[in-house]
N, C-alpha and C positions, 0 to 999 in steps of 0.2 A: 263690822269686818272686812277682815281686807284680803285683795285673795295676792296668790303669787304668779305672778301672767310672766316669768322669766322661763327661757325655754331648759334649767333647770330641771332637772325630776327628785325629790329632796332622795334624800338619806333614812332606806327605812329602818325602826330602829336595833339596837343588838338582837331583839330577841325575835327581833322576827323569821319567821319562816324562813324567806329567799335565804338574808342573814346568813343564819347557823347554818343551808344546804350550801350555800359560797367554800364557807369556814374549812364543813366539811370534806368540801369537792378538795377542793386546791392542799386539802391537806395528807389527802388523801396521794393526789399525788405528785407530793415531793417525798412521799412516804414510797413511792413507787420510779419518782425518777432517781435516785437515794439508795437502792437496792440497786438499782440499773448501772451504777456506777460503778461502784462496790464489787459483784459482780463483772463489769468488764476489767476492772485493774487489780480484782484479781486473772483474770485468765494473764497480766504480766504478772505477776507471782509464779515462783520458783514452792511448785508441791512442796511440802514435808509430807512422809513416815514414820509410820512409830518403829521401835527401833524391834517390835514384832512381826512386823510385817515382812513378808518373805521375801522381799525384796531389796533391801535392806539391804545389805550384802552379796550382792550380784557387784560382778565386777564387769567392765564395759566387753566388748569381745575381739577389743584392738592391742594390736602387739607389742609390746615396744622397744622403741628404737635401742637395739642393741647397745648405738653407738656412746646409747647417753650412762652403760651402766658402769663400759670404765674409765669412764672416771675416780677420781675417786678423794673424796671427799667435794668440801663447797671449791669455788672462788676464789682464789689465796685473797686478795687482798680485805673482801668483809671478813672472811679469816683471823687476822691478824688483827684487823680494828676488835675482831672478841677477844680473841687472850690481850690484846693490850688494852682494853678495860675491865676484862676480869685479875689479872694483874692489879691496877688502878685499883680498883674497888680492897681490893688486901692493901695493899701501902701507898698513900694517899697522901706519903711525903714525896714520892719518887717523880713525882707526877713535870718539873721542872726537868728529871736527872733523863728519861729515855730518848733512844733517835730512832724512833719509827719509822719501818722500811716495809711499809704500809703504800696506799695508797696514793700517788704525786699532786696533791690537791697547795691549794692553792690558801697560802690565811690573810689575803689583804685587804680590801673590798675594790670594788671596777674602781677602775683611775677615772675622771666625772669628765674626759671627750668621748671613756666611751662611753658611760655609762647618760651621757646625753644622747648622743646619734642612739642608743637603746629603745631611747625616752623620747623622739623627735617623731623615730620611727612604726614605733608603735603608736603614736601620736594621730599620726597620717593615716590609719586602719579603722580610724571612727570616726573620716572621711567621704564626700561624698569622692572630693579630686582623691584621694592619696588611697586610698583601701585599693587592693591588687589579688588577694584572692591567691592561686592556686602562682605559687612560680616552674620557672623553668627546670625540668628535674635536675639539667645539669648542676645549677644554683648559678643567681642570680648576673646579668653579662659583667656589667660594672666590675661587680667584685674578683671573677676570674681576671679579669683586663690585671687589674690589678694588685691580683695576687701575680702573676706571670709577668709583671713587671715591675713594682718594687718590691715584693722577698726574691724572684730572681734574676730578677738584676733580663729581662725581655732570654734571660736562655731555653725556653719554653714557653709553647706557645698555649694562649692563654684555650681555645681549643680540646685543650690536654686537659684544661683542668676540669676533674670532678669535686664540685662542691658540696657539702652532706652537714649531718648532725656528727661528727666524732671519725677521730682514724680509729678508734675503737671500732664500733661501727663499719666504716668501709673496710679492715682486715675482714669482719666477718664476707663479708660482701665478697671484696678479693678468691676466697676461694671455692662460695659459691660461682664462678668464675671459675679455677683449677676445677672443680669435682675432688670423689676419693681417686682418683688416681694418680692421684698422683702421689712421690716422698719427698718432704718435705724437710730441712735443715732448720735448723736453731742457735742460738748460742745460747752456753751454760754455762752459769747463769740467763735468762733471757726473762722478760714480760712476759707475763701467762697465755696471756692469749694464743700467742701463737700458738701454743702446744695446744689447748685448751677446742685449739677451731676445729685444731687437721684429729683431733679425735669424734670430736662431735662432726665432722664431715665421710669416718667411714674413712680415715686414711691410714691409722694408725692399726698394730695389736693391740694386745693389752696387754697396761703396765706389768716390767718386772718386777719379781717382789726384792730377785738382790739386790740392784742397782736402782730402784727409784722409778724408773722413762723407758715410755713407753717402747716397743718394738716398730719395725719400721719407718720410726724417727731414727733423722742421722741429729746426730750431736756433738754440734763444735765447744767445748772446752777455755771459756777465760778467763784465763789467772794470772799472778803476778808473776806467775811461771815463763810464761807466754808472749807477758803481757798488753795480755787481756784483749788482745784477736787471737784472733783462731791457727792454726794449721794447715790452710784454708784446701795448702796442694795436696796434703797425706789424708784429707779429709773426701770422702767417701762419697760419692756424685750425688745428684737430690737433685731433682726436680724443681722444685722452690723453698729459695735460701730468704733465713729474712734476720733481717740480720738489722741494730741499731743502735746509733749512736748519734751523739751521747749515748750508751747503753744505760738501761735501765736493768737490775737496776744499778752498776761497780759503775758506773760519770764515767766507763774507759769511751775519752773519742776519736774515732779510727782518723787517723793521718793520711795524705795525699797518696802517696803509698801506695802504703793497708788500703786502701778505695781503689786503686789501683791495677793493686795484683786481686781483690777479690771479684775488679770486673773482668777483670781478665782469665781470667779461672770460669767461669760464670759463663763467658763466650766462649772458653774454646767446649766446656763438655753442652751446650745447648742451655746452658737454667737459668730462667728468672729468675730476680733478686727483687726481694721486695724491702727496701727502705727502710725504717720509720726513722721520722725528722723529728718528732717533733720535744725533743730539746735543743734543736735548734738555736736556738736562740740568746742560748745559755754560753754558747762559745764565744770567746775573748779571745783567744794564740793565733796568732800569724801563720799563714797557712795551713791551717785547718778547715775540708767542704761542710760546710753547712748542707749541702749537699749531692746528693750522689749523681746530679746531672755538673758537675762541675766535674765531672773525671768523661774523658773524653774514653768513646764508645759507649756508654751509658745509657746513651737513647737505646739504644738496641736490645737490652739483658733488661733493664728494672722498671722496676715498679714505683715512687713514692707517697707515702700517708704523710702525716700532717697537718697537725692542731692550734687555734689559736687559745688551747689551754693555757697551754707556755709562754707563748708570742702575747694574746690577749694580758690572760690575767686572769679567765674567764670558766670555770673548769663549770663549774652551773648553767655553760651559757652553751650548751651541745653546736658549735662550729669549726668544722674543720673542712680539710682536702686530701685527696687523692691526685697525682702525675701521673698516665698511662701514654707517654707517646706513643707517634704516631708509630713511629717505626719497629714498635715491638713485636713482633710473631708469633704466634701455634707454629709447630709444625708443617705443620698444610696453605702455609701465609695468608692465614687470615689473622689478620688486627685484633689485637689483645682488645683493644679500647675498644671496638666495633660490637667486644659479650660483655662490656665492663655498662657500655653506652647503654643494652638494651635488661642487665640488672640492674642501674637505678629510676630509673623509669619505675619497675614493679617494684625497686623494695623502697624507696626515698623520692617523700616529694617536696 
């Protein structure tokens, strides 16, 4: 016979009482741990109530924002898309013949030199040296400088440029600066965001069923009779004038003389002009301004919103900017730029 002299203890057989006790203990602890995890997870899960519960039909006691009740239907472009798709479902043979007046989307892939920049910048975020975290709320300094230099030829300062997630978003932020106590003027027809945000901000009355227009908004007709430029001098005064050139949806681009008149009237009336230049890259005609700041005196009366969606052809990559000149002030002399600079850190990262 031999004797095991190793320090290792021999394992008891599976039927040994100690083994059975160990297994039962582990099974109990595992079950208890699972039960604790399930109970913990359920704390984050939404509670459900049966349809017969007395509280199932209870509503909140929060009063709805009455301005949203003024909005008629949904946002225009999704509605156009819905109707287009419904028509094509019944008339598929018309697919190549439809001219859509819906959202101004792009149809071609992002160019290689832009795509490579996006890929390289994203890849840097995966390295210790290239990771940056949150950026400046006004936008990357070098991009602001490039916009001022390359797109505006130095007629604006980089400190006046606010880079953002798009012109549409900036229009709402501009509205937050102005608040509910202003009267807005818009081209008719025009990009629906100007009207919708004015309604949401409480600047308007109800919609007039006979004209299908909102009370307390000044509509400036732009049609073939007036060469798609409003008779601005005969238009009632508004605090804020929204003007898009080239216009969405008519495509009309205002001439230098027309924009000079627009700036002159806004200056005489003490109005602020919000100039939407998102479609400026499509201008090819000599002498037609691509920016309102090409017009003398515009720095005292105008804000300009713009977007890379059309410049670079990437509507899905949200990137735009707004220019607010130092010279633009409110009635009390305070700078509009300072208030917009206060909105950006609050509403945008």
